[in-house]
Backbone as ProteinMPNN parsed JSONL, in Angstrom:
{"seq_chain_A": "MHTLETCTACPRLADFLADVRRSHPDYHARPVAPFGDPAARLLIVGLAPGMHGANRTGRPFTGDYAGILLYETLHRFGFSNRPESVAVGDGLELKDCRITNAVKCLPPENKPETAEIKTCNRYLAEELAASPDVRVILALGLVAHKAVLLATGRRQAALDFAHGARHDLGDGRILVDSYHCSRYNTQTRRLTAEGFHDVFRTLRAELD", "coords_chain_A": {"N_chain_A": [[-22.129, 40.228, -1.92], [-19.66, 37.855, -0.83], [-16.13, 37.38, -1.166], [-13.834, 34.47, -0.358], [-11.73, 34.923, 1.121], [-12.951, 37.222, 2.511], [-15.413, 37.052, 3.888], [-17.555, 36.894, 6.101], [-19.757, 35.131, 6.566], [-21.064, 33.747, 8.556], [-22.081, 34.396, 11.22], [-21.314, 33.351, 14.088], [-18.328, 32.231, 13.556], [-16.889, 34.481, 12.771], [-17.142, 36.157, 14.549], [-15.68, 34.742, 16.494], [-13.617, 34.203, 15.609], [-11.925, 37.071, 15.163], [-12.0, 37.616, 18.414], [-9.507, 35.579, 17.951], [-7.743, 36.738, 16.312], [-7.279, 39.291, 18.246], [-5.851, 38.157, 20.315], [-4.408, 36.018, 19.243], [-2.256, 38.548, 17.253], [-0.288, 37.661, 15.428], [-1.628, 34.988, 14.478], [-2.571, 33.993, 11.591], [-5.744, 33.947, 11.345], [-7.987, 33.981, 9.711], [-10.721, 32.55, 6.78], [-9.073, 29.579, 5.951], [-8.088, 29.444, 2.022], [-7.807, 26.679, -0.406], [-5.115, 24.725, -0.941], [-2.642, 23.676, -3.199], [-1.798, 22.117, -6.209], [-3.719, 23.194, -9.062], [-4.303, 21.814, -10.962], [-5.148, 19.736, -10.018], [-6.513, 15.887, -9.805], [-6.61, 14.638, -8.067], [-8.976, 15.719, -4.745], [-8.283, 16.384, -1.6], [-10.06, 17.06, 1.109], [-10.924, 18.312, 3.722], [-12.247, 18.585, 7.615], [-12.525, 21.493, 8.639], [-9.601, 24.408, 9.887], [-7.614, 23.796, 12.031], [-6.844, 25.353, 14.963], [-4.089, 26.2, 16.267], [-3.378, 25.634, 13.581], [-3.603, 25.765, 10.728], [-5.239, 27.898, 11.314], [-2.829, 28.518, 12.133], [-0.835, 28.914, 10.433], [-1.897, 29.672, 7.683], [-2.02, 27.66, 5.66], [-3.384, 24.717, 5.062], [-3.957, 22.166, 7.173], [-1.54, 22.546, 7.913], [1.493, 23.06, 10.14], [0.511, 21.234, 12.19], [-0.744, 18.988, 14.295], [-2.311, 16.81, 12.836], [-1.506, 17.12, 10.79], [-0.282, 15.32, 10.25], [0.994, 12.531, 9.811], [-0.057, 13.113, 7.554], [1.034, 14.56, 5.21], [3.196, 13.426, 5.479], [2.304, 10.679, 4.625], [1.392, 11.649, 1.715], [3.838, 12.73, 0.83], [5.078, 10.367, -0.092], [3.476, 8.605, -1.093], [3.977, 9.547, -3.641], [2.745, 12.537, -3.973], [3.394, 14.374, -3.639], [6.511, 16.789, -2.673], [8.187, 16.724, -0.302], [8.185, 15.459, 3.458], [7.04, 16.697, 5.552], [4.909, 19.715, 6.623], [5.395, 22.917, 7.428], [5.075, 25.157, 7.596], [3.765, 28.02, 5.43], [5.21, 28.929, 2.372], [7.608, 26.952, 3.409], [9.144, 25.765, 1.104], [6.823, 23.628, 0.338], [5.858, 21.557, -2.537], [2.264, 20.388, -3.987], [1.772, 17.482, -5.813], [-0.609, 17.089, -8.539], [-2.394, 16.97, -7.03], [-4.643, 18.345, -4.5], [-5.611, 20.282, -1.416], [-8.4, 21.124, 0.397], [-10.903, 22.705, 3.073], [-14.441, 21.118, 4.257], [-15.061, 23.27, 6.234], [-14.342, 26.348, 6.303], [-13.388, 28.15, 7.862], [-11.734, 28.438, 11.471], [-13.804, 26.764, 13.309], [-15.17, 27.426, 16.699], [-14.215, 24.499, 19.789], [-13.203, 23.269, 17.58], [-15.81, 22.269, 16.757], [-17.903, 22.33, 13.866], [-21.079, 24.008, 13.691], [-24.225, 22.742, 11.989], [-25.503, 24.291, 10.395], [-23.342, 26.221, 9.763], [-21.635, 24.436, 8.204], [-23.571, 23.996, 6.297], [-23.619, 26.808, 5.075], [-20.928, 27.031, 4.022], [-20.641, 25.364, 1.939], [-20.834, 26.022, -0.251], [-18.239, 27.443, -1.266], [-16.91, 24.621, -1.731], [-18.956, 23.752, -3.083], [-18.158, 25.649, -5.598], [-15.712, 25.542, -6.008], [-15.155, 22.492, -6.834], [-16.818, 22.815, -9.416], [-15.16, 23.749, -10.917], [-13.039, 22.592, -11.245], [-12.179, 20.696, -13.647], [-10.639, 18.764, -13.71], [-10.445, 16.945, -11.111], [-10.29, 14.076, -10.585], [-10.137, 12.296, -8.343], [-11.774, 12.748, -4.699], [-10.902, 12.848, -2.021], [-11.908, 12.075, 1.373], [-11.81, 13.012, 4.51], [-14.02, 12.202, 7.286], [-16.942, 12.455, 8.958], [-17.568, 14.373, 8.463], [-16.428, 16.002, 6.359], [-17.7, 13.712, 4.217], [-20.267, 13.621, 3.946], [-20.399, 16.885, 3.342], [-19.153, 16.833, 0.504], [-21.565, 15.479, -1.196], [-23.119, 16.677, -0.227], [-22.371, 18.877, -1.651], [-21.984, 17.969, -4.275], [-24.291, 18.113, -4.803], [-25.215, 15.222, -4.224], [-27.92, 13.047, -3.054], [-27.469, 13.131, 1.347], [-28.862, 10.459, 2.322], [-27.771, 8.304, 0.514], [-25.036, 8.065, 0.213], [-23.031, 5.913, 2.783], [-21.272, 6.994, 4.715], [-17.716, 5.164, 5.159], [-15.028, 4.148, 6.925], [-12.267, 3.195, 4.171], [-14.394, 3.074, 1.96], [-15.62, 3.004, -0.978], [-16.811, 5.538, -3.77], [-19.564, 6.174, -6.222], [-19.855, 8.116, -8.025], [-21.296, 9.246, -10.376], [-20.585, 11.232, -12.042], [-18.642, 10.717, -13.414], [-16.712, 10.138, -11.239], [-14.678, 9.383, -8.259], [-15.646, 9.374, -5.082], [-13.985, 8.162, -2.231], [-13.482, 7.526, 1.153], [-12.47, 8.653, 4.183], [-10.613, 7.536, 7.064], [-10.667, 10.93, 9.562], [-7.06, 12.459, 9.841], [-6.574, 12.863, 13.06], [-5.348, 14.073, 15.99], [-6.883, 12.278, 17.86], [-8.092, 10.455, 16.513], [-5.772, 8.931, 15.69], [-4.554, 8.384, 17.985], [-5.483, 6.772, 19.384], [-5.627, 4.701, 17.982], [-7.82, 4.145, 16.027], [-7.232, 4.942, 13.542], [-5.281, 4.108, 12.518], [-1.236, 4.122, 10.566], [-0.877, 2.706, 8.22], [-2.956, 2.296, 8.215], [-3.842, 4.259, 6.912], [-2.431, 4.72, 4.804], [-3.058, 2.324, 3.707], [-5.856, 3.074, 2.194], [-4.896, 5.204, 0.795], [-3.391, 3.665, -0.864], [-6.042, 3.003, -2.557], [-6.45, 5.066, -3.662], [-3.726, 5.706, -5.413], [-4.473, 3.456, -7.203], [-6.483, 4.043, -8.33], [-6.144, 6.837, -10.043], [-3.578, 6.039, -11.975]], "CA_chain_A": [[-21.422, 39.592, -2.621], [-18.298, 37.569, 0.063], [-14.893, 36.36, -1.274], [-13.408, 33.568, 0.524], [-10.245, 35.569, 1.609], [-13.587, 37.926, 3.329], [-16.195, 36.016, 3.935], [-18.043, 36.651, 7.12], [-21.089, 34.38, 6.202], [-21.425, 32.751, 9.324], [-21.784, 35.348, 12.427], [-20.644, 32.276, 15.468], [-17.184, 31.79, 13.449], [-16.76, 35.45, 12.416], [-16.708, 36.297, 16.119], [-14.6, 33.538, 17.075], [-11.636, 34.692, 14.883], [-11.882, 38.068, 15.142], [-11.454, 36.984, 18.904], [-8.377, 34.65, 17.672], [-7.422, 37.718, 15.591], [-6.673, 40.047, 19.91], [-5.247, 37.197, 21.361], [-2.862, 36.148, 18.572], [-2.638, 39.145, 16.168], [0.524, 36.479, 14.712], [-2.487, 34.18, 13.744], [-3.485, 33.77, 9.87], [-7.009, 33.717, 11.409], [-9.621, 34.123, 8.68], [-10.673, 31.581, 5.793], [-8.028, 28.864, 4.869], [-7.702, 28.762, 1.36], [-7.404, 25.746, -1.056], [-3.857, 24.868, -1.284], [-2.565, 22.989, -4.234], [-2.032, 22.034, -7.432], [-4.755, 24.18, -9.491], [-4.211, 20.814, -12.26], [-5.0, 17.89, -9.564], [-6.455, 14.418, -9.998], [-6.937, 14.597, -6.151], [-8.862, 16.511, -3.852], [-8.953, 15.93, -0.12], [-11.443, 17.461, 2.172], [-10.937, 17.703, 6.03], [-12.958, 19.381, 8.83], [-12.217, 22.397, 8.821], [-8.781, 24.428, 10.069], [-6.986, 23.569, 13.834], [-6.531, 26.914, 15.821], [-2.579, 26.082, 15.823], [-2.246, 24.159, 12.629], [-4.346, 26.14, 9.672], [-5.39, 28.649, 11.564], [-1.849, 30.058, 13.005], [-0.379, 29.715, 9.254], [-2.997, 30.148, 6.563], [-2.326, 26.414, 4.777], [-4.742, 23.279, 5.296], [-3.081, 21.084, 7.617], [-0.022, 22.833, 7.888], [1.858, 23.337, 11.259], [-0.675, 20.677, 13.209], [-0.658, 17.721, 14.129], [-2.975, 16.208, 11.901], [-0.874, 17.258, 9.294], [1.937, 14.741, 10.061], [0.224, 11.814, 8.847], [-1.511, 13.497, 6.401], [1.91, 14.666, 4.656], [4.642, 11.996, 5.117], [1.783, 9.829, 3.293], [1.241, 12.45, 0.774], [5.089, 12.426, 0.214], [5.088, 8.46, 0.318], [2.705, 8.22, -2.246], [4.267, 10.735, -5.087], [1.899, 13.34, -3.75], [4.314, 16.348, -2.685], [7.825, 17.055, -2.855], [8.264, 16.185, 0.972], [6.592, 14.802, 4.042], [6.482, 17.754, 6.516], [4.314, 21.031, 6.047], [5.823, 23.415, 8.733], [4.86, 26.957, 7.632], [3.954, 28.723, 4.325], [6.416, 29.247, 2.507], [8.574, 26.382, 3.355], [8.766, 25.579, -0.047], [6.323, 22.557, -0.054], [4.612, 21.389, -3.593], [2.143, 19.404, -4.208], [1.656, 17.079, -7.542], [-0.977, 16.147, -8.633], [-3.184, 16.9, -5.558], [-4.93, 19.788, -3.558], [-5.775, 20.128, 0.051], [-9.435, 22.21, 1.033], [-12.019, 22.264, 4.198], [-16.314, 21.618, 4.289], [-15.589, 24.763, 6.747], [-13.05, 27.35, 5.623], [-13.261, 28.847, 9.195], [-11.849, 27.902, 12.499], [-14.513, 26.64, 14.672], [-15.149, 26.749, 18.565], [-13.733, 23.724, 20.134], [-13.061, 22.274, 16.313], [-16.721, 21.656, 15.629], [-18.352, 23.585, 12.945], [-22.63, 24.022, 13.432], [-25.115, 22.013, 10.226], [-25.829, 25.817, 9.446], [-22.484, 27.035, 8.853], [-21.162, 23.357, 7.209], [-24.109, 24.05, 4.923], [-23.481, 28.429, 4.775], [-20.027, 26.869, 3.366], [-20.613, 24.943, 1.476], [-21.039, 27.222, -1.845], [-16.896, 27.131, -1.646], [-16.829, 24.264, -1.71], [-18.665, 23.851, -4.623], [-17.647, 26.553, -6.511], [-14.505, 24.35, -6.308], [-15.609, 21.572, -7.643], [-17.077, 22.568, -10.354], [-13.989, 25.254, -11.77], [-12.005, 21.864, -11.222], [-12.431, 19.19, -14.434], [-9.916, 17.799, -14.082], [-10.151, 16.585, -10.224], [-11.432, 12.543, -10.028], [-11.276, 11.252, -7.275], [-12.48, 12.697, -3.981], [-10.812, 11.627, -0.251], [-13.063, 12.951, 2.281], [-11.042, 12.609, 5.438], [-14.478, 12.042, 8.013], [-17.914, 11.898, 7.559], [-18.32, 16.115, 7.499], [-16.448, 16.499, 5.031], [-17.545, 12.969, 3.922], [-21.457, 15.14, 3.512], [-20.21, 18.258, 2.416], [-19.207, 16.459, -0.807], [-22.616, 15.004, -0.954], [-24.086, 18.455, -0.318], [-21.875, 19.924, -2.923], [-22.214, 17.632, -5.933], [-26.085, 17.596, -5.678], [-26.493, 14.115, -3.338], [-28.889, 13.385, -1.421], [-26.463, 12.496, 1.853], [-28.495, 9.421, 2.637], [-28.114, 7.675, -0.53], [-24.187, 7.195, 0.11], [-22.399, 6.184, 3.733], [-19.486, 7.185, 4.997], [-17.278, 4.11, 5.888], [-13.035, 3.97, 6.354], [-11.786, 2.507, 2.745], [-15.25, 3.204, 1.453], [-15.816, 3.643, -2.397], [-18.361, 5.722, -3.581], [-19.08, 6.219, -7.569], [-20.021, 9.605, -7.946], [-21.791, 9.702, -11.387], [-19.894, 12.3, -12.766], [-16.948, 10.833, -13.715], [-15.923, 11.318, -10.487], [-14.567, 8.656, -7.576], [-15.291, 9.34, -4.024], [-12.969, 7.465, -1.319], [-13.772, 7.691, 2.595], [-11.183, 7.884, 4.806], [-11.565, 8.405, 9.015], [-9.713, 11.437, 9.449], [-5.953, 12.008, 10.148], [-6.38, 13.342, 13.717], [-4.518, 13.267, 16.839], [-7.497, 11.452, 18.775], [-8.019, 8.89, 16.277], [-4.35, 7.871, 15.383], [-3.692, 8.634, 19.236], [-6.552, 6.238, 19.548], [-5.327, 3.588, 16.379], [-9.067, 4.618, 15.3], [-7.3, 5.603, 11.917], [-3.267, 3.572, 11.926], [-0.441, 5.127, 9.386], [-0.821, 1.225, 7.28], [-4.743, 1.743, 7.578], [-4.231, 5.694, 6.172], [-1.715, 4.488, 3.074], [-4.348, 1.731, 2.871], [-6.684, 4.192, 0.988], [-3.966, 5.242, -0.676], [-3.263, 2.869, -2.617], [-7.178, 2.535, -3.563], [-6.497, 6.358, -4.758], [-3.47, 5.493, -6.471], [-5.855, 2.749, -8.479], [-8.208, 4.968, -9.121], [-5.439, 7.156, -10.627], [-3.629, 5.719, -12.484]], "C_chain_A": [[-19.619, 39.091, -1.432], [-18.014, 36.204, -0.599], [-14.449, 35.622, -0.064], [-12.555, 34.149, 1.309], [-11.312, 36.661, 3.398], [-14.364, 37.756, 4.152], [-16.305, 36.05, 5.856], [-19.719, 36.107, 7.453], [-21.796, 34.257, 8.118], [-21.111, 33.837, 11.023], [-20.756, 34.692, 13.817], [-18.26, 32.473, 15.117], [-16.974, 33.105, 12.875], [-16.023, 36.469, 13.346], [-15.537, 35.824, 16.601], [-13.156, 34.359, 17.076], [-11.841, 36.129, 14.914], [-11.205, 38.307, 16.878], [-9.714, 36.744, 18.853], [-6.815, 35.668, 17.986], [-6.402, 38.663, 16.639], [-5.806, 38.995, 20.313], [-4.146, 36.515, 20.875], [-3.21, 37.019, 17.829], [-1.616, 37.847, 15.399], [-0.166, 35.872, 14.01], [-2.558, 34.537, 11.893], [-5.23, 34.577, 10.344], [-8.308, 34.487, 10.754], [-9.555, 32.515, 7.586], [-9.695, 30.79, 5.541], [-8.328, 28.658, 3.663], [-7.218, 27.657, 0.869], [-5.876, 25.783, -0.89], [-3.311, 23.523, -2.022], [-2.318, 22.966, -5.616], [-3.27, 21.886, -8.309], [-5.494, 23.12, -10.698], [-4.85, 19.88, -11.379], [-5.743, 16.854, -10.279], [-7.601, 14.011, -8.781], [-7.317, 15.909, -5.191], [-9.597, 16.098, -2.89], [-9.435, 16.739, 0.888], [-10.769, 17.306, 3.32], [-12.255, 18.774, 6.638], [-13.038, 20.744, 8.476], [-10.529, 23.047, 9.67], [-8.755, 24.467, 11.282], [-6.361, 25.191, 14.098], [-5.119, 27.115, 15.432], [-2.064, 25.733, 15.242], [-2.696, 25.258, 11.168], [-4.31, 27.431, 9.828], [-4.118, 30.195, 11.575], [-1.318, 30.123, 11.538], [-0.611, 29.92, 8.504], [-2.827, 28.826, 5.539], [-3.255, 25.049, 5.937], [-3.445, 22.076, 5.061], [-1.525, 21.213, 7.588], [0.602, 23.418, 9.856], [0.733, 22.562, 12.704], [-0.311, 19.578, 13.305], [-1.35, 16.675, 12.999], [-2.461, 16.278, 10.859], [0.66, 16.133, 9.073], [1.558, 13.972, 9.195], [-0.179, 12.243, 7.667], [-0.335, 14.235, 5.045], [3.04, 14.303, 4.71], [3.46, 11.29, 4.707], [1.739, 10.593, 1.405], [2.629, 11.687, -0.448], [5.441, 11.059, -0.217], [4.795, 8.237, -1.042], [2.262, 9.36, -3.461], [3.7, 12.019, -5.28], [2.344, 15.307, -3.734], [5.707, 16.313, -2.708], [8.284, 17.48, -1.165], [7.437, 16.42, 1.981], [6.582, 15.985, 5.138], [5.614, 18.692, 6.017], [4.849, 21.747, 7.603], [5.4, 24.524, 8.217], [4.335, 27.396, 5.962], [5.153, 29.264, 4.016], [8.359, 28.289, 2.216], [9.324, 25.067, 2.134], [8.218, 23.47, 0.11], [5.165, 22.657, -1.535], [3.728, 20.185, -2.851], [1.787, 19.03, -5.214], [0.371, 16.616, -7.504], [-2.73, 16.011, -7.358], [-3.621, 18.617, -4.71], [-5.614, 19.46, -2.385], [-7.194, 21.421, 0.422], [-10.006, 21.875, 2.271], [-13.261, 22.395, 3.307], [-16.407, 22.914, 5.021], [-13.917, 25.52, 6.766], [-12.352, 28.687, 6.958], [-12.47, 28.523, 10.1], [-12.72, 27.899, 13.553], [-13.879, 26.458, 16.206], [-14.902, 25.073, 18.726], [-13.523, 22.669, 18.936], [-14.229, 21.856, 15.71], [-18.42, 23.079, 15.802], [-20.244, 23.781, 13.422], [-22.852, 23.251, 11.892], [-25.116, 23.354, 9.901], [-24.711, 26.351, 9.043], [-21.209, 25.886, 8.133], [-22.22, 23.948, 6.053], [-23.943, 25.517, 4.528], [-22.414, 28.367, 3.618], [-20.041, 25.812, 2.676], [-20.621, 25.055, -0.302], [-19.672, 26.947, -2.297], [-16.821, 26.459, -1.648], [-17.516, 23.282, -2.95], [-18.957, 24.248, -5.667], [-16.391, 25.636, -7.18], [-14.106, 23.203, -7.083], [-15.225, 22.121, -9.587], [-16.605, 23.51, -11.567], [-12.892, 24.004, -11.66], [-12.282, 20.506, -12.169], [-11.954, 18.157, -14.266], [-9.594, 16.543, -12.608], [-11.589, 15.084, -10.77], [-11.771, 12.277, -9.524], [-11.295, 12.325, -5.884], [-12.484, 13.074, -2.527], [-11.267, 12.731, 0.556], [-12.311, 12.351, 3.597], [-12.601, 12.747, 6.516], [-15.802, 12.4, 7.605], [-18.518, 13.289, 7.863], [-18.538, 16.219, 6.1], [-17.237, 15.303, 3.784], [-19.54, 13.641, 2.921], [-21.127, 16.14, 3.027], [-19.79, 17.785, 0.913], [-20.557, 16.424, -1.237], [-23.63, 16.372, -1.37], [-23.402, 19.171, -2.234], [-21.681, 19.267, -4.17], [-24.256, 17.187, -5.49], [-26.954, 16.606, -4.654], [-26.968, 14.297, -2.581], [-27.497, 12.202, -0.141], [-27.479, 10.508, 2.815], [-28.198, 8.109, 1.605], [-26.198, 6.647, -0.513], [-23.353, 7.487, 1.409], [-21.749, 5.941, 3.804], [-18.759, 5.773, 5.736], [-16.037, 4.424, 5.888], [-12.838, 2.719, 5.14], [-13.212, 2.876, 1.567], [-14.747, 3.641, -0.164], [-16.469, 4.41, -3.16], [-18.189, 6.604, -5.737], [-20.222, 7.671, -7.124], [-21.399, 10.327, -9.317], [-21.912, 10.091, -12.352], [-18.706, 11.583, -13.162], [-15.72, 10.56, -12.692], [-16.041, 9.797, -9.334], [-14.638, 9.255, -6.245], [-14.701, 8.196, -2.478], [-13.513, 8.463, 0.209], [-12.538, 7.543, 3.218], [-11.839, 8.436, 6.491], [-10.434, 9.609, 9.215], [-8.325, 11.593, 10.732], [-5.784, 12.777, 12.104], [-5.931, 13.334, 14.938], [-5.559, 12.567, 18.077], [-7.404, 10.408, 17.784], [-7.004, 8.568, 15.677], [-4.061, 7.721, 17.199], [-4.532, 7.117, 19.765], [-6.962, 4.452, 19.09], [-6.491, 3.093, 15.893], [-8.178, 4.038, 13.254], [-5.453, 5.185, 12.497], [-3.047, 5.07, 10.703], [-1.311, 3.554, 8.177], [-2.436, 1.941, 7.134], [-5.186, 3.408, 6.431], [-3.626, 5.418, 4.187], [-2.737, 3.223, 2.246], [-4.69, 2.714, 1.545], [-6.275, 4.764, 0.281], [-3.612, 5.089, -1.549], [-4.369, 3.061, -3.51], [-6.88, 3.52, -4.653], [-5.838, 6.744, -6.144], [-3.967, 4.392, -7.074], [-6.59, 3.109, -9.139], [-7.624, 5.64, -10.787], [-4.944, 7.107, -12.031], [-3.518, 4.24, -12.999]], "O_chain_A": [[-18.672, 39.872, -1.334], [-18.532, 35.096, -0.737], [-14.637, 36.045, 1.077], [-12.675, 33.781, 2.478], [-10.925, 36.82, 4.556], [-14.179, 38.248, 5.265], [-15.546, 35.518, 6.665], [-20.551, 36.525, 8.258], [-22.846, 34.702, 8.581], [-20.072, 33.865, 11.683], [-19.821, 35.264, 14.377], [-17.333, 32.688, 15.898], [-16.686, 32.702, 11.748], [-15.033, 37.191, 13.224], [-14.578, 36.459, 17.04], [-12.273, 34.807, 17.808], [-12.105, 36.138, 13.711], [-10.171, 38.966, 16.979], [-8.867, 37.412, 19.446], [-5.832, 35.698, 18.726], [-5.226, 38.897, 16.359], [-4.75, 39.446, 20.757], [-3.129, 36.304, 21.536], [-4.352, 36.877, 17.392], [-2.272, 37.026, 14.758], [0.171, 35.855, 12.826], [-2.575, 35.661, 11.392], [-5.729, 35.536, 9.756], [-9.193, 35.238, 11.164], [-8.672, 31.658, 7.607], [-9.089, 31.287, 4.592], [-8.975, 27.613, 3.593], [-6.183, 27.283, 1.421], [-5.365, 26.886, -0.698], [-3.507, 22.419, -1.513], [-2.702, 23.958, -6.236], [-3.86, 20.809, -8.406], [-6.594, 23.269, -11.229], [-5.249, 18.926, -12.048], [-5.617, 16.911, -11.502], [-8.695, 13.463, -8.646], [-6.55, 16.819, -4.877], [-10.751, 15.671, -2.852], [-8.499, 16.99, 1.648], [-10.169, 16.326, 3.764], [-12.971, 19.537, 5.989], [-14.036, 20.956, 7.787], [-10.014, 22.073, 10.219], [-9.658, 25.054, 11.879], [-5.588, 25.88, 13.432], [-4.788, 27.909, 14.552], [-0.887, 25.39, 15.356], [-1.676, 25.472, 10.514], [-3.725, 28.201, 9.067], [-4.094, 31.41, 11.376], [-1.242, 31.28, 11.122], [0.261, 30.564, 7.921], [-3.524, 28.904, 4.528], [-3.503, 24.804, 7.117], [-2.723, 21.541, 4.22], [-0.63, 20.4, 7.357], [-0.1, 24.141, 10.563], [0.344, 23.092, 13.745], [0.442, 19.07, 12.475], [-0.678, 15.813, 12.432], [-2.829, 15.583, 9.912], [1.713, 16.056, 8.44], [1.597, 14.254, 7.998], [-0.671, 11.491, 6.825], [-0.853, 14.429, 3.945], [3.933, 14.804, 4.026], [3.886, 11.227, 3.554], [1.998, 10.082, 0.316], [2.698, 10.967, -1.445], [6.476, 11.016, -0.881], [5.541, 7.822, -1.929], [1.225, 9.809, -3.949], [3.895, 12.676, -6.303], [1.96, 16.476, -3.778], [5.965, 15.115, -2.83], [8.71, 18.616, -0.953], [6.418, 17.108, 1.952], [5.465, 15.892, 5.647], [5.451, 18.578, 4.803], [4.707, 21.184, 8.689], [5.498, 25.167, 9.262], [4.917, 26.611, 5.214], [5.959, 29.836, 4.75], [9.401, 28.505, 1.598], [9.803, 23.949, 2.325], [8.922, 22.464, 0.025], [4.167, 23.361, -1.688], [3.972, 19.444, -1.899], [1.355, 19.916, -5.951], [0.046, 15.822, -6.622], [-3.644, 15.216, -7.138], [-2.951, 19.628, -4.504], [-6.206, 18.383, -2.316], [-6.851, 22.572, 0.689], [-9.703, 20.763, 2.704], [-13.447, 23.09, 2.308], [-17.341, 23.688, 4.81], [-12.801, 25.18, 7.158], [-11.469, 29.545, 6.987], [-11.869, 27.708, 9.401], [-12.655, 28.66, 14.519], [-12.918, 25.883, 16.717], [-15.367, 24.353, 17.842], [-13.62, 21.458, 19.133], [-14.242, 21.283, 14.621], [-19.135, 23.785, 16.512], [-20.389, 22.644, 12.973], [-22.045, 23.165, 10.966], [-24.562, 23.543, 8.818], [-24.773, 27.007, 8.004], [-20.145, 26.285, 7.658], [-21.757, 24.337, 4.981], [-24.172, 25.591, 3.32], [-22.49, 29.054, 2.599], [-19.06, 25.13, 2.972], [-20.434, 24.244, -1.21], [-19.512, 26.379, -3.377], [-15.65, 26.676, -1.337], [-16.942, 22.394, -3.58], [-19.66, 23.744, -6.543], [-16.187, 25.218, -8.32], [-13.095, 22.992, -7.753], [-14.328, 22.009, -10.422], [-17.161, 23.892, -12.596], [-11.757, 24.346, -11.992], [-12.553, 19.424, -11.65], [-12.356, 17.01, -14.461], [-8.858, 15.566, -12.74], [-12.782, 15.024, -11.068], [-12.941, 11.918, -9.385], [-10.368, 13.082, -6.176], [-13.451, 13.461, -1.871], [-11.065, 13.94, 0.444], [-12.252, 11.123, 3.662], [-12.501, 13.934, 6.825], [-16.092, 12.64, 6.433], [-19.707, 13.508, 7.631], [-19.425, 16.354, 5.257], [-17.411, 15.709, 2.635], [-19.784, 13.923, 1.747], [-21.718, 16.375, 1.972], [-20.208, 18.555, 0.047], [-20.879, 17.49, -1.763], [-24.387, 16.784, -2.25], [-23.827, 19.618, -3.299], [-21.239, 19.907, -5.125], [-25.045, 16.307, -5.834], [-28.126, 16.636, -4.279], [-26.907, 15.104, -1.654], [-26.907, 11.16, -0.429], [-26.921, 9.71, 3.569], [-28.432, 6.97, 2.007], [-25.935, 5.497, -0.865], [-22.907, 8.619, 1.6], [-21.202, 4.952, 3.317], [-19.23, 5.357, 6.795], [-15.665, 5.034, 4.885], [-13.221, 1.556, 5.266], [-12.951, 2.918, 0.364], [-13.802, 4.369, -0.47], [-17.268, 3.572, -3.58], [-17.271, 7.216, -6.283], [-21.008, 7.949, -6.218], [-22.09, 11.344, -9.265], [-22.665, 9.845, -13.293], [-17.673, 12.251, -13.145], [-14.504, 10.626, -12.87], [-17.068, 9.12, -9.351], [-13.572, 9.825, -6.008], [-15.568, 7.524, -1.92], [-13.809, 9.656, 0.28], [-11.701, 6.668, 2.995], [-12.753, 9.138, 6.923], [-9.268, 9.262, 9.029], [-8.325, 11.185, 11.893], [-4.658, 13.227, 12.318], [-6.097, 12.173, 15.311], [-5.052, 12.336, 19.174], [-6.695, 9.44, 18.059], [-7.252, 7.675, 14.866], [-3.282, 6.839, 17.56], [-3.955, 6.448, 20.623], [-7.764, 3.576, 19.416], [-6.556, 1.968, 15.397], [-8.457, 3.261, 12.341], [-4.624, 6.047, 12.79], [-3.666, 6.041, 10.266], [-2.307, 3.767, 7.484], [-2.984, 2.068, 6.039], [-6.12, 3.658, 5.67], [-4.053, 5.697, 3.066], [-3.069, 3.074, 1.07], [-4.134, 2.979, 0.479], [-6.798, 5.051, -0.796], [-3.433, 5.681, -2.613], [-4.241, 3.237, -4.721], [-6.914, 3.344, -5.871], [-6.235, 7.324, -7.155], [-3.564, 4.673, -8.202], [-7.205, 2.773, -10.152], [-8.019, 5.416, -11.932], [-5.417, 7.701, -13.0], [-3.707, 3.985, -14.189]]}, "name": "protein", "num_of_chains": 1, "seq": "MHTLETCTACPRLADFLADVRRSHPDYHARPVAPFGDPAARLLIVGLAPGMHGANRTGRPFTGDYAGILLYETLHRFGFSNRPESVAVGDGLELKDCRITNAVKCLPPENKPETAEIKTCNRYLAEELAASPDVRVILALGLVAHKAVLLATGRRQAALDFAHGARHDLGDGRILVDSYHCSRYNTQTRRLTAEGFHDVFRTLRAELD"}
């Protein structure tokens, strides 16, 4: 039985991380655990650790470009005590919020395979089952959206992904979608800061 910290259930990802540990011995380069408030009502689900971000630091969205907008927004809306996430041990604390990923290991070219998403999904399912306080789930991107549906036993075709969409999961929980706050999406302005803040206004309205 794998624990998250020692999981090597996906051979391609395990081999890739072994290569990364050899080339970057100071990197975390292992599965990245969820981070934040254990009693959070908001759970944010990303795609997977970034090579020089979470895979390096060992904390979701920490030290990479995608984390810049995310942590600034979390601070703006009262979910954290500071607006940036630089490294583990930087004093950052999340309030009423926890961050996880659909896939816990760094995938080559940031593209997990379908089988890997499904294999890793049990960790997300376990996290949700063990988190009775979670009321709102924010999916960053289509992969995260589908991972939440799989983890909660919903049909993939039942709820379509759309930026800003709000879905009732039928168990007292709400799923809200957003484009991922990746470098590509923000630089092409597919996702703007204002558009991301609008999503968080929806989250705040649900929780408050």
